[in-house]
N, C-alpha and C positions, 0 to 999 in steps of 0.2 A: 489418650494414653491407653496402650494395650499391654497386657502382661500375661504370662502363663505360669500357673502355679506348678509346684513340683509333681502334683498328681495328674498333670496334663490338661487342666481346665483353663480355657482362655477367658479373660475378663477385660472389661474396658470401663472407663469412667463416663461414658456418654452414649455408647452404641450397643449396650447389652453384653451378653456373654456368648461364648462359643467362637470357634474359628470363623463362623459366618460373619461376625461383626467386623473382623479384620478384612475379610473379603469385601464387605460392603464399603468399607473405608477406601480400599484401593479402587473399587469400581467407581466411586465418586470422582476420583482423579481421572479415570479413563473416560467417563461420560463428559466431564468438562473439557478434556482435550479434544474429544470428537466434536463437541459443539463449536469450539474455536476453529477446528479444521473446516467445518462447514462454512463458518464466517469467512475464513481465508479464501475458500473457493469462490465466494461471491464478492470479495473485496476488489474495488476498482479505483479507490482514491487513496491518497497518502494518509488521510485521517483514519480510514478503516484499517490500513496496514499497521499504523502506529498503535491503534487500540489493541489489535491482536498481539502485537509485539509486547506491549505493556502487560497484557493479561497473562500471556503464556510464560513470561520470565519467572515469576514466583512459583508457578506450578511446576516448571521444569526443575528449579532448584529443590523444591520439596520432594518431587518425584525421585530425584537423584539420591537424596538422603534416605528416602523410604526404601528404595530398591537396595541400597547398601545394607541397611538395617535388617530387612527381611532376609536378604541373602545370607547375612551373618547368622541370623537365627536358624536358618535352615541347615547351615553347616553344623550347628550344635545339635539340631534335632532332625537328622536326615530321614527318620521314619515317620515324620508328621506329613501325611498326604495333603492335608489342607494347607499347611504352610508352603508346600511345594507349589500348589496352585497360586497362592498369593505371590510367591516369588516370581513366577513366570508372568503373571499379570503386571506386577510392579515393574519388571524389566521392560515389558511391552509399553507400558505407560511412559516410562522414562525415554525410550527411543522415539515414541510418537511425539512427545513434547519437544524433544531435541530437534526433530525434523521440522516440526511446525514452527519453531522459533527461527530456524534457518530460512525456511520458506518465506516467513513474514518479513524477515530482515532483507532478503534478496528482493522480494516484491517491492518493499519500500524504497530500497536503493535504486531499483530499475525505474520505478515510477518517477522518482526525483530526477534521475539522469535524463529520462525521456522528456520531462517537463522542461528541464534546462536546455535540452537540445532544441525543443520546439520554440522556446522563447528566444534562443540565440538565432534561429532561422528567421523568425519574425523580425527580430531586430536588424538582421542583415538586410532583409527586404526593405525595411523602412530607411536604412542607411543608403541603399541604392536609390530610392526615390528622392531622398534629400540630396544625394550627389548629382542627380540629373538636374534638379532645379536650382542648385547652389550657384552655378555661373550666372543664371538669370538674376537671382537675388543680388549677387555681388555687383553686376553691372548696374542694376537698378539703384543700389545703395550709393555707388560712386557717381554716376552720371545723372541720377534721377530719372523720372518717367515723364517729364514735361516735354514730350515730343509731339509734333503734329502728325497725327495718324488718321485724321478724317472723322473721328468719332466725337470731336468736341461739341459740335453743334447738333448732334443727333438727339433724339428723344431720350429721356431718362430710362425708358423701358429697356433700352439696350444695356445700360449699366446693370440693372437688376438681372437681366438675362445672363450676363457674364458672372455675376455673383452666384446665381442659382447653378449654373454649369460647374463652377468651381466647387460648390458644396456637394453636388451630386458626384463629381469625380472623386472627391475626398471620401465620401461614404462608400463608393465602389472599391476604392483601394483598401479601406478599413475592412470591408466585408471579405475581400480577397485574402488579406492577411489572417483574419479570424478563421476563415474556412480552412486554410492550410494548417493552422494550429489545431483545429478540431479534427482534421483528418489524421494528424499525428497522434492524437490521443486515442482515436478509434483504432488506429493501427496497433497501438500498445495494448488495447483491450483484446483485440483478436489474437495478438501474439501470446498474451497471458493465457487466454483460453486454450490455445493450441498446446502450450507448454504443460498446462494442467492435464489435458487429455493424454499427452504423451507420458507424463509421470504416472497417471493412473494406469495406463497400459503396461 
């Protein structure tokens, strides 16, 4: 709590006396907002964006009330130079917190949308693979596979070769789908970095 006595002396219940105590209090908000902004610039996962969004929300609300209160105090004391500095800094903190909250929200929404798009694309590829082999499975289920194909009397090694080829093919398809999903995430990271550089510019 900060208050000003009629003779112009500023006091607080935890940060000392003088207008510098109020300035230090506002500066703490500013330092915390800057730290979260640095975290937002490095954020690449939904968890990181959510953490920033959760941390900045109460700071933004407090900064709003602080800015309104100090602005009102300055209206009553327009000759207080120190209070003017606090008002300008509080307004800056409020604006910075608001922008950071919006950026974190947009980053989280973009990341979730990009992940959903990547998963949908991977699911589509898997559906295409299933569609290709579905007719074969359907015919095999209806008519069975007890057909004379010339492999009945061959060595068991041939059976295991077919099994190994099937497993390798499945792993190759899995790696292909995973690689495409990873490329989508990397593209998101590059896009996010470009957007931040443009915003900074």
